[in-house]
C-alpha positions as CSV (number, residue, x, y, z in Angstrom):
1,M,84.5,-92.0,265.0
2,P,81.0,-91.2,265.7
3,G,81.5,-88.9,268.8
4,A,83.5,-86.5,266.4
5,R,81.0,-86.6,263.9
6,R,78.3,-85.5,266.9
7,R,80.4,-83.0,268.0
8,A,81.1,-81.6,264.3
9,S,77.3,-81.5,263.9
10,G,76.3,-80.0,266.8
11,G,78.8,-77.2,267.0
12,R,78.0,-76.3,263.3
13,A,75.4,-73.3,264.0
14,G,77.6,-71.8,266.4
15,R,80.7,-71.7,264.2
16,D,78.5,-70.3,261.3
17,R,77.0,-67.9,264.0
18,E,80.8,-66.8,265.1
19,A,82.2,-66.8,261.7
20,A,79.2,-64.3,260.2
21,T,79.9,-62.0,263.4
22,H,83.5,-62.2,262.5
23,A,83.0,-61.1,259.0
24,A,80.7,-58.3,260.1
25,G,83.4,-57.1,262.4
26,Q,86.0,-56.8,259.6
27,G,84.1,-53.4,258.4
28,R,85.9,-51.7,261.3
29,G,88.0,-48.7,260.1
30,E,88.7,-45.1,260.0
31,M,85.6,-42.5,259.9
32,T,87.1,-40.9,256.8
33,G,88.8,-43.9,255.1
34,D,87.6,-46.9,252.7
35,A,85.8,-49.9,254.3
36,G,84.7,-53.2,253.1
37,Q,81.0,-52.2,252.9
38,V,80.2,-55.0,250.6
39,G,81.8,-57.7,252.6
40,Q,80.0,-56.5,255.8
41,M,76.6,-56.5,253.8
42,A,77.1,-59.8,252.7
43,A,78.1,-61.1,256.0
44,V,75.2,-59.4,257.7
45,G,72.9,-60.8,255.3
46,E,74.1,-64.4,255.6
47,A,74.0,-63.7,259.6
48,T,70.5,-63.0,259.3
49,R,69.8,-66.2,257.7
50,V,71.3,-68.0,260.5
51,P,68.5,-68.9,263.4
52,P,69.0,-67.5,266.6
53,A,71.1,-69.6,269.5
54,D,69.1,-69.6,272.4
55,S,67.5,-71.9,274.8
56,S,65.1,-73.3,272.0
57,R,68.0,-75.5,270.9
58,T,68.3,-78.6,272.9
59,V,71.5,-80.4,273.8
60,P,72.4,-83.4,271.9
61,P,71.8,-86.6,273.7
62,P,74.8,-88.9,274.2
63,G,75.5,-91.1,271.1
64,G,72.9,-89.6,269.3
65,S,72.2,-86.6,266.6
66,D,71.1,-83.1,267.2
67,V,67.5,-82.3,268.0
68,P,66.0,-80.2,265.3
69,E,65.2,-76.5,266.2
70,S,61.7,-75.7,267.6
71,A,59.1,-74.3,265.6
72,A,59.3,-71.0,267.6
73,A,62.8,-70.5,266.8
74,R,62.3,-71.2,263.1
75,D,59.5,-68.5,263.1
76,R,61.8,-66.1,264.7
77,G,64.4,-66.6,262.2
78,G,62.1,-66.3,259.3
79,D,60.1,-63.2,260.6
80,R,63.5,-61.7,260.9
81,L,64.2,-62.4,257.3
82,R,60.8,-61.2,256.2
83,F,61.0,-58.0,258.0
84,V,65.0,-57.2,257.1
85,G,63.4,-58.0,253.5
86,A,60.6,-55.4,253.6
87,A,62.3,-52.6,255.5
88,T,65.4,-52.6,253.0
89,R,62.9,-52.4,250.0
90,R,61.0,-49.4,251.8
91,I,64.1,-47.8,252.5
92,A,65.4,-48.4,248.7
93,R,62.5,-46.9,247.2
94,G,63.5,-43.6,248.8
95,I,64.9,-40.9,246.2
96,D,65.8,-37.8,248.3
97,L,66.9,-37.9,252.0
98,D,63.7,-37.2,253.8
99,E,62.1,-40.1,251.7
100,I,65.1,-42.5,253.0
101,V,65.1,-41.6,256.4
102,L,61.6,-41.8,256.6
103,G,61.5,-45.0,255.2
104,L,63.9,-45.9,257.8
105,C,61.5,-44.6,260.5
106,R,58.2,-46.1,259.1
107,A,60.1,-49.6,258.5
108,T,61.2,-50.1,262.2
109,V,58.6,-48.4,264.3
110,P,56.9,-50.4,266.1
111,T,58.0,-53.5,264.3
112,F,61.6,-53.4,265.4
113,A,61.7,-50.7,268.0
114,D,59.4,-48.4,269.7
115,A,61.4,-45.2,268.9
116,I,64.2,-43.9,266.8
117,L,66.5,-41.2,266.5
118,V,68.3,-40.6,263.0
119,Y,71.3,-38.3,262.9
120,L,73.1,-37.4,259.7
121,R,76.1,-35.2,259.3
122,D,75.9,-31.6,258.5
123,P,77.0,-31.0,256.0
124,L,76.8,-34.6,254.0
125,P,80.1,-35.0,252.1
126,V,79.4,-35.6,248.5
127,G,81.0,-38.4,246.7
128,D,84.9,-38.4,247.2
129,E,85.2,-35.0,248.6
130,R,86.9,-35.0,252.0
131,P,84.8,-33.0,254.6
132,V,86.9,-30.3,256.4
133,G,86.4,-29.1,259.9
134,P,84.7,-31.1,262.6
135,V,82.4,-33.9,262.5
136,V,78.9,-32.6,263.2
137,L,75.8,-34.8,263.4
138,R,72.3,-33.2,263.2
139,L,69.1,-34.8,264.4
140,R,67.3,-35.4,261.0
141,R,64.1,-36.9,262.3
142,T,62.6,-38.8,265.1
143,D,59.8,-41.3,265.4
144,R,58.0,-43.2,268.0
145,I,54.8,-45.4,268.4
146,P,51.7,-43.5,269.5
147,E,51.0,-43.3,273.2
148,E,47.5,-44.8,272.5
149,P,46.1,-46.5,269.4
150,D,42.7,-45.9,268.0
151,T,39.5,-47.9,268.6
152,E,40.6,-50.4,265.8
153,G,43.9,-50.9,267.2
154,V,45.4,-49.3,264.0
155,R,48.7,-46.9,264.0
156,M,47.8,-43.5,264.5
157,P,48.6,-41.1,261.4
158,L,51.9,-39.9,260.4
159,L,53.7,-38.4,263.5
160,P,55.6,-34.9,262.7
161,A,59.2,-35.0,261.9
162,Q,60.3,-34.5,265.5
163,P,57.6,-36.0,268.0
164,D,58.0,-36.0,271.7
165,L,60.2,-38.9,272.8
166,S,59.5,-37.8,276.5
167,P,58.2,-41.4,277.4
168,F,61.3,-42.9,276.2
169,M,63.9,-40.5,277.2
170,A,64.8,-38.7,280.4
171,G,66.4,-35.1,280.7
172,G,64.7,-33.7,278.0
173,P,64.6,-33.8,274.2
174,A,67.7,-34.8,272.3
175,S,69.9,-32.1,271.2
176,E,69.6,-31.0,267.6
177,L,73.5,-30.6,266.9
178,C,76.2,-32.7,268.1
179,E,79.7,-32.0,267.6
180,V,81.8,-35.2,267.5
181,E,85.0,-35.1,269.6
182,P,88.0,-36.3,267.9
183,G,89.1,-39.6,270.0
184,G,85.9,-39.4,272.2
185,P,83.6,-42.2,273.0
186,L,81.2,-41.2,270.4
187,A,84.0,-41.3,267.7
188,E,85.2,-44.7,268.6
189,V,81.7,-46.2,268.3
190,L,81.3,-44.6,265.1
191,R,84.6,-45.7,263.8
192,G,83.8,-49.3,265.3
193,V,80.8,-49.5,262.5
194,R,79.0,-52.0,264.4
195,P,76.0,-51.5,266.2
196,V,76.5,-51.9,269.9
197,F,73.8,-52.1,272.9
198,G,73.1,-49.3,275.0
199,D,74.4,-50.9,278.2
200,S,77.9,-51.6,276.8
201,P,80.7,-49.5,278.1
202,A,81.2,-47.8,274.8
203,A,77.5,-46.6,274.1
204,R,77.4,-45.8,277.8
205,A,79.9,-43.1,277.1
206,A,78.8,-42.2,273.7
207,L,75.2,-41.8,274.1
208,P,75.3,-38.7,276.5
209,E,77.8,-37.2,274.0
210,L,75.2,-37.8,271.0
211,L,72.0,-37.1,272.8
212,G,73.3,-34.0,274.9
213,D,74.6,-33.6,278.6
214,G,71.7,-35.0,281.1
215,R,69.7,-36.8,278.5
216,S,69.5,-40.6,278.7
217,V,67.3,-43.4,277.0
218,A,66.2,-47.1,278.3
219,T,68.9,-48.9,279.9
220,G,70.1,-52.2,279.4
221,Q,69.6,-54.1,276.2
222,R,66.6,-51.9,275.1
223,T,68.7,-49.4,273.0
224,V,71.0,-50.0,269.9
225,L,73.5,-47.4,268.7
226,A,74.0,-48.1,265.0
227,P,76.6,-46.3,263.0
228,L,75.5,-45.2,259.6
229,R,78.8,-45.9,257.2
230,G,78.5,-45.0,253.5
231,R,80.7,-46.0,250.6
232,R,83.5,-43.8,252.1
233,R,82.9,-42.5,255.6
234,V,80.6,-42.5,258.7
235,I,77.8,-40.1,257.7
236,G,75.4,-40.5,260.7
237,A,74.1,-42.5,263.5
238,A,70.8,-44.3,264.4
239,V,69.6,-45.1,267.8
240,F,66.8,-47.7,268.3
241,V,64.8,-47.7,271.7
242,R,62.3,-50.4,272.7
243,R,60.0,-49.8,276.1
244,L,60.3,-51.4,279.3
245,D,57.3,-53.4,278.8
246,R,58.6,-55.0,275.7
247,P,61.1,-57.7,275.3
248,P,64.8,-56.5,275.2
249,F,66.9,-56.6,272.1
250,E,68.8,-59.8,271.3
251,N,72.2,-60.5,270.0
252,D,70.7,-61.3,266.5
253,D,68.8,-57.9,266.5
254,L,72.3,-56.3,266.2
255,L,72.6,-57.9,263.1
256,V,69.3,-56.5,261.8
257,A,70.4,-53.4,263.1
258,A,73.5,-53.6,260.9
259,Q,71.5,-54.5,258.0
260,L,69.2,-51.5,258.4
261,A,72.2,-49.0,259.1
262,T,74.0,-50.1,255.9
263,H,71.0,-49.9,253.5
264,T,70.2,-46.6,254.9
265,A,73.7,-45.4,254.8
266,L,74.2,-46.4,251.1
267,G,70.8,-45.0,250.3
268,V,71.5,-41.6,252.0
269,D,74.9,-41.7,249.6
270,K,72.9,-42.2,246.7
271,A,70.4,-39.4,247.4
272,V,73.3,-37.1,248.1
273,L,75.1,-37.9,244.6
274,Y,71.9,-37.8,242.8
275,G,70.7,-34.3,244.6
276,R,73.9,-33.1,243.5
277,E,73.6,-34.2,239.8
278,V,70.0,-32.7,239.7
279,Y,71.1,-29.5,240.9
280,I,74.0,-29.2,238.7
281,A,71.9,-30.3,235.7
282,D,68.9,-27.7,236.7
283,E,71.3,-24.9,237.4
284,L,73.0,-25.5,234.0
285,Q,69.5,-25.5,232.3
286,R,68.3,-22.4,234.1
287,T,71.4,-20.4,233.2
288,M,71.1,-21.1,229.6
289,L,67.6,-19.8,229.6
290,P,67.5,-15.8,229.3
291,D,67.1,-14.1,232.5
292,S,64.7,-11.6,230.7
293,L,63.4,-11.4,227.2
294,P,64.2,-8.2,224.6
295,Q,61.6,-5.9,223.9
296,P,62.1,-5.1,220.3
297,T,60.0,-2.5,218.6
298,G,56.9,-4.0,216.8
299,V,56.7,-7.3,219.1
300,R,56.1,-7.9,222.6
301,L,57.3,-11.1,224.5
302,A,56.4,-13.4,227.5
303,S,57.8,-16.8,228.4
304,R,57.6,-19.4,231.0
305,Y,59.3,-22.3,232.2
306,L,58.0,-25.1,234.1
307,P,60.1,-27.8,235.7
308,A,58.6,-31.3,235.7
309,A,56.9,-32.6,238.8
310,E,59.5,-35.2,239.6
311,T,62.7,-33.8,240.5
312,A,64.5,-36.8,238.7
313,R,63.2,-35.5,235.1
314,V,65.6,-32.8,234.6
315,G,64.9,-32.1,230.9
316,G,66.5,-30.1,227.9
317,D,63.6,-27.6,227.1
318,W,65.0,-24.0,226.2
319,Y,63.6,-21.1,224.5
320,D,65.1,-17.8,223.4
321,A,64.2,-14.5,221.6
322,I,67.2,-12.8,219.6
323,P,67.0,-9.1,218.2
324,L,68.1,-9.2,214.3
325,P,69.0,-6.2,212.2
326,G,65.9,-4.4,210.7
327,N,63.8,-4.6,213.9
328,R,63.2,-8.1,213.2
329,V,63.6,-11.1,216.2
330,A,64.2,-14.6,216.1
331,L,61.9,-16.8,218.3
332,V,63.4,-20.3,219.0
333,V,62.2,-23.0,221.2
334,G,63.5,-26.6,221.4
335,D,63.6,-29.8,223.2
336,V,66.5,-32.2,223.5
337,M,65.3,-35.6,224.1
338,G,65.9,-37.3,227.2
339,H,66.1,-36.3,230.8
340,S,69.5,-36.0,232.6
341,M,72.5,-34.0,233.0
342,T,73.8,-34.8,229.3
343,S,70.3,-33.6,228.3
344,A,70.9,-30.2,229.8
345,A,74.6,-29.8,228.8
346,I,73.7,-30.5,225.1
347,M,70.7,-28.2,225.4
348,G,73.4,-25.4,226.5
349,Q,75.5,-26.2,223.4
350,L,72.8,-26.0,220.9
351,C,71.2,-23.0,222.6
352,T,74.5,-21.3,222.1
353,T,74.9,-22.2,218.5
354,A,71.5,-21.0,217.8
355,Q,72.4,-17.7,219.2
356,T,75.7,-17.5,217.2
357,L,73.9,-18.5,214.0
358,A,71.2,-16.1,214.4
359,G,73.7,-13.2,214.9
360,L,75.1,-14.3,211.1
361,D,71.4,-13.3,210.0
362,L,71.1,-16.9,208.2
363,P,67.5,-18.1,207.0
364,P,65.7,-20.3,209.3
365,Q,66.1,-23.7,207.3
366,E,70.0,-23.0,207.4
367,V,69.8,-22.6,210.9
368,L,68.4,-25.7,211.4
369,H,70.6,-27.3,209.3
370,H,73.7,-26.2,211.2
371,L,72.1,-27.2,214.3
372,D,71.7,-30.6,212.9
373,E,75.5,-30.8,212.0
374,Q,76.5,-29.7,215.7
375,A,74.1,-32.4,217.1
376,Q,75.9,-35.0,215.0
377,R,79.3,-33.9,215.8
378,L,78.4,-34.2,219.7
379,G,77.4,-37.7,219.2
380,T,75.2,-40.1,217.0
381,D,72.5,-40.4,219.7
382,R,72.1,-36.5,220.3
383,M,68.7,-35.4,219.1
384,A,66.4,-32.8,219.7
385,T,63.4,-30.9,218.3
386,C,63.5,-27.3,217.3
387,L,61.5,-24.6,215.8
388,Y,63.1,-21.4,214.5
389,A,61.0,-18.4,213.4
390,V,62.0,-14.8,212.1
391,Y,59.4,-12.1,212.5
392,D,59.6,-8.8,210.5
393,P,57.6,-6.1,212.1
394,V,57.8,-3.9,208.8
395,A,56.8,-6.7,206.3
396,H,54.0,-8.2,208.9
397,R,55.6,-11.4,208.0
398,I,57.2,-14.4,209.7
399,V,59.3,-17.2,208.1
400,V,59.0,-20.7,210.2
401,A,61.2,-23.7,209.9
402,N,60.6,-27.0,212.0
403,A,62.8,-29.9,213.0
404,G,60.2,-32.5,214.3
405,H,58.7,-29.8,217.1
406,P,55.0,-29.7,217.7
407,P,53.5,-26.8,215.3
408,P,52.8,-23.3,216.6
409,V,49.6,-22.0,217.3
410,L,48.4,-18.5,216.4
411,L,45.6,-16.7,218.1
412,H,44.0,-14.1,216.0
413,R,42.9,-10.6,217.2
414,G,39.1,-11.9,216.6
415,G,39.8,-14.6,218.8
416,R,40.1,-17.7,216.5
417,A,43.1,-19.9,217.1
418,E,44.9,-21.8,214.5
419,V,47.4,-24.4,214.6
420,L,50.0,-23.2,211.8
421,R,50.7,-25.8,209.0
422,V,54.6,-25.8,208.8
423,P,56.7,-28.9,207.5
424,P,57.1,-31.0,210.7
425,G,60.6,-31.9,209.4
426,A,63.3,-34.6,210.9
427,P,64.5,-34.0,214.6
428,I,68.0,-32.3,214.7
429,G,70.8,-35.0,214.7
430,V,69.1,-37.3,212.4
431,G,71.6,-36.1,209.6
432,G,70.8,-36.2,205.9
433,V,67.5,-34.5,205.7
434,D,66.7,-31.0,204.5
435,F,64.8,-28.4,206.3
436,E,61.8,-26.4,204.7
437,A,60.9,-22.9,205.5
438,V,57.6,-21.3,205.0
439,E,56.5,-17.6,204.9
440,L,53.1,-16.9,206.6
441,D,51.0,-13.7,207.5
442,A,51.8,-12.1,211.0
443,P,48.7,-9.7,211.5
444,A,49.1,-7.1,214.1
445,G,47.3,-8.0,217.1
446,A,47.9,-11.7,216.7
447,T,49.5,-13.8,219.3
448,L,52.0,-16.4,218.3
449,L,52.6,-19.7,221.0
450,L,55.6,-21.8,220.6
451,Y,56.0,-24.4,223.2
452,T,57.4,-27.8,223.8
453,D,55.8,-31.3,224.0
454,G,55.5,-31.2,227.9
455,L,52.5,-28.7,227.5
456,V,50.6,-30.9,225.2
457,E,51.8,-34.4,225.7
458,S,51.6,-36.8,228.8
459,R,50.5,-40.4,229.9
460,M,47.0,-38.9,229.8
461,R,46.9,-38.0,226.4
462,D,48.7,-37.9,223.1
463,V,50.2,-34.9,221.5
464,W,47.6,-34.3,218.9
465,T,44.7,-34.5,221.5
466,G,46.7,-31.8,223.6
467,I,47.3,-29.5,220.8
468,E,43.6,-29.5,220.1
469,Q,42.6,-28.7,223.9
470,L,45.3,-25.9,223.8
471,R,43.7,-24.5,220.6
472,E,40.5,-24.7,222.4
473,R,41.8,-23.2,225.8
474,L,43.1,-20.1,223.5
475,T,39.8,-19.6,221.9
476,A,37.9,-19.8,225.1
477,T,40.3,-17.0,226.8
478,A,40.2,-14.7,224.0
479,R,36.3,-14.8,223.7
480,L,36.3,-13.3,227.5
481,T,38.2,-10.0,226.2
482,G,36.0,-9.5,223.2
483,S,37.6,-8.0,220.3
484,N,40.7,-6.7,222.3
485,P,43.3,-9.4,222.5
486,P,44.1,-10.8,226.0
487,P,46.6,-9.6,227.8
488,L,49.9,-11.4,227.3
489,E,51.3,-12.3,230.5
490,P,47.8,-13.7,232.1
491,L,47.5,-15.4,228.6
492,C,50.4,-17.5,229.5
493,D,49.4,-18.1,233.0
494,E,46.2,-19.4,231.6
495,V,47.7,-21.8,229.0
496,L,49.9,-23.4,231.8
497,D,46.7,-23.9,234.0
498,M,45.6,-26.3,231.3
499,L,48.1,-28.9,233.0
500,G,46.3,-31.5,235.2
501,P,48.0,-33.5,238.0
502,G,49.1,-36.4,235.5
503,D,50.5,-34.3,232.9
504,R,53.5,-33.0,234.6
505,D,55.8,-35.8,233.3
506,D,57.9,-33.3,231.4
507,D,59.2,-29.9,231.7
508,V,57.3,-27.1,229.6
509,A,59.0,-24.2,227.9
510,L,56.6,-21.5,226.3
511,L,57.2,-18.5,224.1
512,A,54.6,-16.2,223.4
513,A,54.9,-13.2,220.9
514,R,52.1,-10.6,220.5
515,F,52.6,-9.1,216.8
516,E,52.3,-5.2,217.0
517,G,54.3,-4.3,213.7
518,I,55.5,-0.8,212.4
519,A,52.9,1.1,210.4
520,P,54.3,1.8,206.9
521,S,53.8,5.6,207.4
522,D,57.0,5.2,210.0
523,V,59.1,3.6,207.5
524,A,61.4,5.4,205.0
525,Y,63.5,3.1,202.4
526,W,65.8,3.9,199.7
527,F,68.1,2.0,197.2
528,L,71.3,4.3,196.2
529,D,73.9,3.8,193.9
530,P,77.5,3.6,195.2
531,K,78.6,7.0,193.8
532,A,80.4,10.4,195.0
533,Q,77.2,12.3,195.1
534,T,75.4,9.6,197.2
535,A,76.1,11.3,200.5
536,G,74.7,14.5,199.7
537,Q,71.6,12.6,198.2
538,A,71.3,10.5,201.6
539,R,71.2,13.7,203.5
540,R,68.6,15.5,201.4
541,L,66.2,12.4,201.8
542,A,66.7,12.1,205.4
543,R,65.9,15.9,206.1
544,R,62.6,15.1,203.9
545,A,61.5,12.3,206.2
546,L,62.3,13.8,209.4
547,A,60.2,17.1,208.1
548,R,57.2,14.8,207.4
549,W,57.4,13.4,210.9
550,G,58.0,16.5,212.7
551,L,61.4,15.5,213.9
552,D,63.1,18.5,212.4
553,E,65.1,19.2,215.7
554,L,67.0,16.1,214.5
555,S,67.9,17.0,211.3
556,D,71.2,18.2,212.2
557,S,72.6,15.2,213.8
558,V,70.8,12.9,211.5
559,E,72.3,14.6,208.4
560,L,75.8,14.4,209.9
561,L,75.8,10.7,210.8
562,V,74.0,9.6,207.9
563,S,76.8,11.1,206.0
564,E,79.6,9.6,207.5
565,V,78.0,6.1,207.5
566,V,76.9,6.3,203.8
567,T,80.2,7.6,202.9
568,N,82.1,4.7,204.4
569,A,79.6,2.4,202.4
570,V,80.0,4.1,199.2
571,R,83.8,3.9,199.4
572,Y,83.9,-0.1,199.3
573,A,80.4,-1.2,197.7
574,E,80.0,-2.5,194.4
575,R,76.1,-2.6,194.5
576,P,73.6,-0.5,195.4
577,I,73.4,0.5,199.2
578,T,70.0,0.8,201.2
579,L,69.1,3.5,203.7
580,R,66.1,3.0,205.9
581,L,64.7,5.1,208.6
582,L,62.3,3.8,211.3
583,R,60.2,6.1,213.5
584,T,59.2,4.0,216.7
585,D,59.9,4.9,220.2
586,V,63.4,6.0,218.8
587,L,64.7,7.1,215.5
588,R,66.7,4.2,214.0
589,C,68.6,4.7,210.7
590,E,70.0,1.5,209.0
591,V,72.7,1.7,206.1
592,G,73.5,-1.6,204.2
593,D,75.9,-2.7,201.6
594,D,77.4,-5.8,200.2
595,V,80.8,-5.6,202.2
596,P,81.0,-8.2,204.9
597,Q,83.7,-6.3,206.7
598,L,82.2,-4.8,209.8
599,P,83.6,-1.3,211.1
600,R,85.6,-1.0,214.1
601,L,85.9,2.0,216.1
602,R,89.4,3.3,216.6
603,Q,91.2,6.3,217.7
604,A,92.5,8.3,214.6
605,R,95.8,10.0,215.0
606,P,96.3,13.4,214.3
607,S,97.9,12.8,210.7
608,D,95.1,10.4,209.7
609,E,92.6,12.1,207.1
610,G,89.8,9.7,208.1
611,G,88.7,7.3,210.7
612,R,86.6,9.8,212.7
613,G,83.5,9.0,211.3
614,L,82.3,6.3,213.6
615,Y,83.8,8.3,216.6
616,L,81.2,11.1,215.8
617,V,78.6,8.1,215.5
618,N,79.8,6.9,218.8
619,R,79.5,10.2,220.4
620,L,76.1,11.4,219.1
621,A,73.9,8.5,218.7
622,R,72.3,6.6,221.5
623,R,73.2,3.3,220.3
624,W,74.9,2.0,217.2
625,G,76.3,-1.2,215.9
626,A,76.9,-3.2,212.8
627,T,75.8,-6.8,211.8
628,R,77.0,-9.1,209.4
629,L,74.4,-10.5,207.1
630,S,74.6,-13.4,204.4
631,T,74.7,-10.6,201.8
632,G,76.9,-8.2,203.5
633,K,76.3,-5.9,206.4
634,V,74.2,-3.4,207.9
635,V,75.4,-0.2,210.1
636,W,72.7,1.2,212.4
637,F,72.1,3.9,214.9
638,E,69.5,5.3,217.1
639,L,68.5,8.5,218.4
640,A,66.0,9.6,221.1
641,H,63.2,11.7,220.2
642,P,63.4,15.4,221.1
643,T,62.1,16.2,224.7
644,G,58.2,16.9,224.5
């Protein structure tokens, strides 16, 4: 049956085109419900591969086969495919909303349209959350071809986000906001998902609602209204416009518009989800960083945190300064490997664990050991580097333990910068390794810098080259101030200035400590045997120290409080107790014993013979507290100096 074969052959392209169009139409659904987006994309993709059916195809002669498509038709089909491929790649390169919307505008103007308006929902829904309230569309961006090209016929530079569209619109600029009326013409077009020509009945009623009353665009098939549908719901709309001196849109251009709208909507969904993840990770990380650093006596602290230049690189860097008994302070800086929300969450857990371990006054190597165990419990691939140091202003010494972290740099008072030699150790999370601590001098006037690898390592330089540059930068900065140490805050800013444009691959945490120490003449220290007469001995020793310091006005209060605290320590201690007085900006008294139980403030009953000692301490002291140590505990209180 030759005739039947000829009819089947001659109608194949038309049936393919009808099937593709029908498949694209299956995406029709509710604005807030699920839709077969993947099926629509596949249908549109197949449809763009079908050459356009127009007068370029000849009618098959009787008794013969089809005449092949003309070269012009094949060229148009190939051009459309190449354009769609290039445009979708440009849209997919965007990470945030502005990049994706700008990619759509720059890909379509002037190749596909002479002007474009892009509307997005305000606010944009995130993930599976169902928006409440009316659907509001905000004009996110407009673009158009320049009125006059330059002398070389090249497109003019980037136009502003909302250029003047008066050559393409009548009645004034488009409205900034549009509230979609439920059941209205615009809602019906958005629900239909498929792009429509501006001269269709649905678009003629929907465009005035979208653009605003009295505004209009080119008539006929020179306008295409394309809904932007994401994975769950319609998230916006795009309006493509052509000038009167340009050929109008064709039916196949609707398929191109659908493809562009689909990729743009999916990119917007991706950007919104990614933006939410980055926001959560960034907030989590910043929440775990201290709002302000403590200022313990004998040391001054300053810090900086600098996020990476790329918003995608949310890291796990952290720093902390934790006051310890005896005016000591723990300095911590760490870096969780990886850049994600998971890294920020692990950073928060390790930071909290370090604070808890510091409160137990464990040695630095023991703190790193417990952090290593914690990281292994979190997962086999949870690794981090950390440096933990404890500074004692009375002894002018610092104890440092390292877990795979870049070594600290010590800037001496004379201007010499030194990279401290500390055992590198293995990163936290490796497991089965021992950490070693070293004790070093911490002279008054010196500055210790703890930092993460983002400060010294990048694509442009390795870590040791960066450490050497940091040392040279500190030396050059110290020379400007002569024999005096450089101010701490400007010093931190100067250190960060060493970062170049290509050095912001990672976030940076910086912690600087200026050692001031406490002079030996301001410290009084005794060992006392736990006997009944010890309380009286402690009162006499405290009175002599206060007289030597010219603080006789505090003698009565100090003797009373020292007697109460020492009496409580002598009652339970088995080894000699310690009594230490520190004269700084306040008078601090510390009593240590070998009993780990901490005293608790309670209200004594009238019949109780004891239990009022801490009540007196709480009423008379400026501050007081108790800290558990590995060898027992320390109870301390502070009194303000007499006025004048």
